[in-house]
C-alpha positions as CSV (number, residue, x, y, z in Angstrom):
1,M,0.0,0.0,0.0
2,A,1.4,3.4,-1.0
3,S,2.1,5.8,1.7
4,S,0.7,9.3,1.5
5,T,3.9,11.4,1.5
6,S,4.8,14.8,0.4
7,R,6.3,15.7,-3.0
8,G,9.6,16.4,-1.4
9,E,10.3,12.7,-0.8
10,E,12.1,12.1,-4.0
11,A,14.5,9.3,-5.0
12,G,17.8,9.6,-3.0
13,S,16.3,11.0,0.2
14,P,16.1,9.0,3.4
15,C,13.1,6.7,4.0
16,P,10.5,8.5,6.2
17,E,9.4,5.1,7.7
18,C,12.6,3.2,8.7
19,K,14.9,6.2,8.7
20,V,17.7,3.9,7.5
21,G,17.0,3.1,3.8
22,R,17.1,5.3,0.8
23,L,14.3,6.0,-1.6
24,V,15.0,4.7,-5.1
25,L,13.2,5.0,-8.4
26,D,11.8,1.9,-10.0
27,P,11.2,2.9,-13.6
28,A,9.6,-0.5,-14.5
29,R,6.8,0.0,-11.9
30,A,6.8,3.8,-12.0
31,E,7.3,3.9,-8.2
32,V,9.6,5.4,-5.6
33,T,10.3,2.8,-2.9
34,C,12.7,2.3,0.0
35,D,15.6,0.0,-0.7
36,R,15.5,-1.3,2.9
37,C,11.9,-1.7,4.1
38,G,10.1,-1.6,0.7
39,L,7.9,1.4,1.5
40,V,6.2,2.9,-1.5
41,T,6.2,6.6,-1.3
42,R,5.2,7.5,-4.8
43,E,3.4,5.6,-7.5
44,N,2.0,6.0,-11.0
45,L,4.8,8.3,-11.9
46,I,4.9,9.9,-15.4
47,D,7.9,8.9,-17.4
48,T,9.7,12.2,-18.4
49,G,12.4,10.4,-20.4
50,P,12.7,10.2,-24.2
51,D,9.7,8.7,-25.9
52,W,11.6,7.4,-28.9
53,R,13.9,4.6,-29.9
54,S,17.5,5.6,-30.2
55,F,19.2,4.9,-33.6
56,A,22.5,6.3,-32.5
57,D,25.6,4.4,-31.2
58,D,25.0,5.8,-27.7
59,P,24.2,2.7,-25.5
60,R,22.3,4.8,-23.0
61,G,19.7,5.8,-25.6
62,S,20.2,9.5,-24.9
63,S,20.3,10.5,-28.5
64,P,17.4,12.7,-29.7
65,E,17.0,10.9,-33.0
66,R,13.4,9.8,-33.4
67,A,14.0,7.8,-36.5
68,A,16.7,6.2,-38.6
69,P,19.1,8.8,-39.9
70,L,18.8,10.0,-43.5
71,S,21.2,8.3,-45.9
72,S,22.6,9.6,-49.2
73,L,23.1,6.0,-50.1
74,Q,19.4,5.5,-50.5
75,H,17.7,7.0,-53.5
76,D,14.8,8.2,-51.3
77,Y,17.1,9.1,-48.4
78,G,15.6,6.2,-46.5
79,F,12.1,7.7,-46.4
80,G,10.5,4.9,-48.4
81,T,8.4,2.1,-47.0
82,V,9.5,-1.5,-46.9
83,M,6.8,-4.2,-47.6
84,W,8.1,-7.8,-47.7
85,G,7.3,-11.2,-46.3
86,S,3.9,-12.8,-45.6
87,T,3.2,-11.6,-42.0
88,D,1.4,-8.6,-40.6
89,A,2.7,-6.0,-38.2
90,H,2.1,-8.4,-35.3
91,G,4.0,-11.3,-36.8
92,R,0.9,-13.3,-37.7
93,S,0.8,-15.1,-41.0
94,V,-1.4,-13.5,-43.6
95,S,-4.3,-15.7,-44.6
96,S,-4.6,-17.2,-48.1
97,N,-7.6,-15.0,-48.8
98,S,-5.6,-11.9,-48.1
99,M,-2.4,-13.0,-49.9
100,P,-3.4,-11.6,-53.3
101,Q,-4.1,-8.2,-51.8
102,L,-0.8,-8.3,-50.1
103,K,1.1,-9.1,-53.3
104,R,-0.7,-6.3,-55.1
105,M,0.3,-3.9,-52.3
106,Q,3.9,-5.0,-52.5
107,K,3.9,-4.6,-56.3
108,W,2.6,-1.1,-56.2
109,D,4.9,-0.2,-53.3
110,R,7.9,-1.2,-55.5
111,R,6.6,0.7,-58.4
112,S,5.9,3.8,-56.3
113,K,9.6,4.1,-55.4
114,F,10.7,4.6,-59.0
115,R,8.2,7.0,-60.6
116,R,10.8,8.2,-63.0
117,G,13.8,6.7,-64.8
118,T,16.1,9.1,-63.1
119,E,15.2,7.6,-59.7
120,R,15.8,4.1,-61.1
121,N,19.2,5.2,-62.4
122,L,20.1,6.8,-59.0
123,A,19.2,3.7,-57.2
124,T,21.4,1.6,-59.5
125,A,24.3,4.0,-59.1
126,L,24.1,4.1,-55.3
127,T,23.9,0.3,-55.2
128,E,27.1,0.2,-57.3
129,I,28.8,2.6,-54.9
130,R,27.9,0.4,-51.9
131,R,29.2,-2.7,-53.8
132,M,32.5,-1.1,-54.6
133,S,32.9,0.3,-51.1
134,A,32.3,-3.1,-49.6
135,S,35.1,-4.6,-51.7
136,L,37.5,-1.8,-50.8
137,D,36.5,-1.7,-47.1
138,V,35.5,2.0,-47.4
139,P,34.1,3.6,-44.2
140,R,30.4,4.4,-44.1
141,S,31.0,8.1,-43.8
142,V,33.0,8.2,-47.0
143,Q,30.2,6.2,-48.8
144,E,27.8,8.9,-47.8
145,V,30.1,11.6,-49.3
146,A,30.3,9.6,-52.5
147,G,26.5,9.4,-52.6
148,R,26.2,13.1,-52.3
149,Y,28.8,13.7,-55.0
150,Y,26.9,11.4,-57.4
151,R,23.6,13.2,-56.7
152,S,25.3,16.6,-57.4
153,A,26.7,15.2,-60.6
154,A,23.3,13.9,-61.7
155,E,21.8,17.3,-60.9
156,K,24.4,19.0,-63.1
157,N,23.5,16.6,-65.9
158,L,27.0,15.1,-65.9
159,I,25.6,11.6,-66.4
160,R,24.6,12.4,-70.0
161,G,26.9,10.7,-72.4
162,R,28.6,8.7,-69.7
163,S,27.9,5.4,-68.1
164,I,26.3,5.2,-64.6
165,D,29.1,2.9,-63.5
166,S,31.9,5.3,-64.5
167,V,30.3,8.3,-62.7
168,A,29.7,6.1,-59.7
169,A,33.3,5.0,-59.6
170,A,34.5,8.6,-60.1
171,S,32.3,9.9,-57.3
172,L,33.7,7.2,-55.0
173,Y,37.2,8.1,-55.9
174,A,36.5,11.8,-55.3
175,A,35.0,11.0,-51.9
176,L,38.1,9.0,-51.0
177,R,40.4,11.8,-52.0
178,T,38.5,14.5,-50.2
179,S,38.2,12.3,-47.1
180,G,41.9,11.5,-46.9
181,V,41.3,7.8,-47.3
182,P,44.0,6.4,-49.6
183,R,42.8,4.3,-52.5
184,S,44.3,4.4,-55.9
185,L,42.6,4.5,-59.3
186,E,43.9,1.0,-59.9
187,E,42.1,-0.3,-56.8
188,I,38.9,1.4,-57.9
189,A,39.2,0.0,-61.4
190,E,39.7,-3.5,-60.0
191,V,36.3,-3.5,-58.3
192,S,34.5,-1.3,-60.9
193,K,33.0,-2.3,-64.2
194,V,34.9,0.3,-66.1
195,D,38.7,0.7,-66.7
196,R,41.1,3.0,-65.0
197,R,41.4,5.4,-67.9
198,E,37.7,6.0,-68.1
199,I,37.4,6.5,-64.3
200,G,40.2,9.0,-64.4
201,R,38.7,11.0,-67.2
202,V,35.2,11.1,-65.6
203,Y,36.8,11.9,-62.3
204,K,38.4,15.0,-63.6
205,V,35.1,16.3,-65.0
206,V,33.2,15.5,-61.8
207,A,35.9,17.2,-59.6
208,H,35.9,20.3,-61.9
209,E,32.2,20.7,-62.2
210,L,31.6,20.2,-58.5
211,G,34.4,22.6,-57.5
212,L,36.3,20.0,-55.4
213,T,39.6,21.0,-54.0
214,L,41.7,17.8,-53.8
215,A,45.1,17.7,-52.1
216,P,47.6,15.4,-53.8
217,V,47.9,11.9,-52.4
218,T,51.0,11.5,-50.3
219,P,53.1,8.4,-49.7
220,Q,52.5,8.8,-45.9
221,S,48.8,8.0,-46.3
222,Y,49.6,4.6,-47.7
223,I,52.0,3.5,-45.0
224,P,49.5,2.4,-42.2
225,R,47.4,0.3,-44.6
226,F,50.3,-1.4,-46.2
227,A,52.0,-2.0,-42.9
228,S,48.8,-3.6,-41.6
229,R,48.7,-5.9,-44.6
230,L,52.3,-7.0,-44.0
231,T,51.6,-7.4,-40.2
232,L,54.6,-5.2,-39.3
233,H,55.6,-4.0,-35.9
234,P,54.5,-0.4,-35.1
235,E,58.2,0.6,-34.8
236,T,58.8,-0.7,-38.3
237,E,55.9,1.3,-39.6
238,A,57.2,4.4,-37.8
239,L,60.6,3.9,-39.3
240,A,59.1,3.7,-42.9
241,L,57.1,6.8,-42.2
242,A,60.2,8.6,-41.2
243,F,62.0,7.6,-44.4
244,V,59.0,8.8,-46.4
245,K,59.0,12.2,-44.7
246,Q,62.7,12.6,-45.2
247,A,62.4,11.8,-48.9
248,V,59.5,14.3,-49.3
249,L,61.5,17.0,-47.6
250,A,64.5,16.2,-49.8
251,E,62.2,16.3,-52.9
252,V,63.5,13.0,-54.2
253,V,60.1,11.5,-54.8
254,S,58.6,14.3,-56.8
255,G,56.6,12.8,-59.7
256,K,56.9,9.3,-58.3
257,D,53.9,7.1,-57.6
258,P,53.1,7.5,-53.9
259,K,52.3,3.8,-53.6
260,S,55.7,2.8,-54.9
261,V,57.5,5.2,-52.5
262,A,55.5,3.9,-49.6
263,A,56.3,0.3,-50.6
264,A,60.0,0.9,-51.0
265,A,60.2,2.7,-47.6
266,L,58.4,-0.3,-45.9
267,Y,60.8,-2.7,-47.6
268,I,63.8,-0.8,-46.3
269,A,62.3,-0.5,-42.8
270,C,61.7,-4.3,-42.8
271,I,65.4,-4.9,-43.6
272,L,66.7,-2.6,-40.9
273,R,64.3,-3.8,-38.3
274,G,64.9,-7.5,-39.0
275,E,61.4,-8.3,-40.1
276,P,62.0,-10.4,-43.2
277,R,59.7,-9.5,-46.0
278,T,60.6,-10.3,-49.6
279,Q,60.0,-8.0,-52.5
280,R,57.3,-10.3,-53.6
281,D,55.6,-10.1,-50.2
282,V,55.7,-6.3,-50.4
283,S,54.5,-6.3,-54.0
284,E,51.5,-8.5,-53.2
285,A,50.5,-6.4,-50.2
286,T,50.9,-3.0,-52.0
287,G,50.0,-3.8,-55.6
288,V,53.3,-2.3,-56.8
289,T,55.5,-4.4,-59.1
290,E,58.8,-5.9,-57.8
291,V,60.8,-3.9,-60.5
292,T,59.3,-0.6,-59.3
293,I,60.0,-1.5,-55.7
294,R,63.6,-2.2,-56.5
295,N,63.9,1.1,-58.4
296,R,62.4,3.2,-55.6
297,Y,64.4,1.3,-53.0
298,K,67.7,2.1,-54.7
299,E,66.7,5.8,-55.1
300,L,65.7,6.1,-51.4
301,V,68.9,4.3,-50.2
302,A,71.1,6.6,-52.3
303,S,69.3,9.9,-51.5
304,L,68.9,9.3,-47.8
305,G,72.3,7.8,-47.2
306,I,71.0,4.5,-45.8
307,T,73.7,1.8,-45.3
308,F,73.3,-1.9,-44.3
309,D,74.7,-5.2,-45.3
310,F,72.1,-6.2,-47.9
311,K,72.2,-6.6,-51.6
312,A,68.9,-5.8,-53.5
């Protein structure tokens, strides 16, 4: 039985009955009770907490998001309905008499999402961006940027005369460049349906028309990813990074492929640190040919004055 108490007896205050326990809030029962004697001081409380489901990563559910966040990777930004399966909202199976009606509703639901050909093309392009991103392990945030770039390119009518796949690949490459995530054109071409030359040509158009300011790719940006593939010690990675920085300051890598410089620096660091990695190992991890690694290796050793008992 609830005690008739004043409003001042809130959770955390001493129990007015036993004088020993503390009043605690029980959100499941909407009551304030004593943790010692069980006295109920308040009941039928109104929940003043958030009345929505949290879609954020906050485990406490304190995010004010009332719905799933909008996504540039969905052609309708995620506003569309989803009708699938053969059960109703309560999980009950739809009767055989209602099944034809459900099928018609699902059919018109699908058709309503693509009222125009442009929407269908947009959905195809965004699906292609997600597919390539999954193969390249691209972060979700970068995928969202790529989706926005493709939408902007479509609005500027850059798709006319070009394939959807080429513009999608160019948008993804532009997003990677602006986000500082190192991926080469060769890597994009490997997972795309168009060749490297076409992606590069469309990329230049997209970057120019969208007014993107893209910093040049540096060898330093490739070091962490390549070192992870080669399972190198952090000190070996740091040594390779130091070699690259010295080479950049000495201007001995100007005009060289950043990937090849990073691969050669890692190869040298492996030798000095006693982590044996063959040129073939480095080549397979970085996508740089063994001949190129040898050439960059010799240039770095000569320009930086590195000496060790090893013949390349």
